[in-house]
C-alpha positions as CSV (number, residue, x, y, z in Angstrom):
1,X,120.7,74.4,17.8
2,X,121.7,73.7,21.4
3,X,123.8,75.4,24.0
4,X,127.2,76.1,23.2
5,X,127.5,79.6,25.3
6,X,126.2,81.5,28.1
7,X,124.0,83.6,25.7
8,X,122.8,80.7,23.7
9,X,122.0,78.8,26.7
10,X,120.1,81.8,28.1
11,X,118.2,82.3,25.0
12,X,117.5,78.5,25.0
13,X,116.1,78.5,28.5
14,X,114.1,81.7,27.7
15,X,112.1,79.7,25.0
16,X,112.2,76.1,25.9
17,X,111.2,76.6,29.9
18,X,107.8,78.6,29.0
19,X,107.2,76.0,26.3
20,X,107.4,72.9,28.4
21,X,105.3,75.0,31.1
22,X,102.5,75.4,28.5
23,X,102.9,71.9,27.4
24,X,102.7,70.3,31.0
25,X,99.6,72.7,32.1
26,X,97.9,71.7,29.1
27,X,98.5,68.1,29.4
28,X,97.2,68.7,32.9
29,X,94.1,70.4,31.9
30,X,93.3,67.8,29.1
31,X,93.7,65.0,31.9
32,X,91.3,66.9,34.1
33,X,88.7,67.4,31.7
34,X,89.2,63.7,30.7
35,X,89.0,62.6,34.7
36,X,85.8,65.1,34.8
37,X,84.2,62.6,32.2
38,X,84.6,59.6,34.3
39,X,84.5,61.1,37.7
40,X,82.5,58.6,39.4
41,X,84.7,55.8,38.3
42,X,88.2,57.2,38.2
43,X,88.3,60.1,40.5
44,X,87.5,58.5,44.1
45,X,90.4,56.0,43.7
46,X,93.0,58.7,42.7
47,X,92.0,61.0,45.4
48,X,92.2,58.0,48.1
49,X,95.5,57.5,46.6
50,X,96.8,60.7,46.9
51,X,95.3,61.7,50.1
52,X,97.0,58.2,51.7
53,X,100.3,59.8,50.3
54,X,99.8,62.9,52.6
55,X,99.1,61.3,55.6
56,X,102.3,59.4,55.8
């Protein structure tokens, strides 16, 4: 387990990076779905915070 030579590091990256990407995309999708339920309460404040960061 792990990365002890170039081939094993490449194999580890070939499997781990797509797994991490899938997990993060899924977490984002679940978060978006959850925020959709509470859009009237949570989304305006979140949108205002994001837009205030863009303007600086």
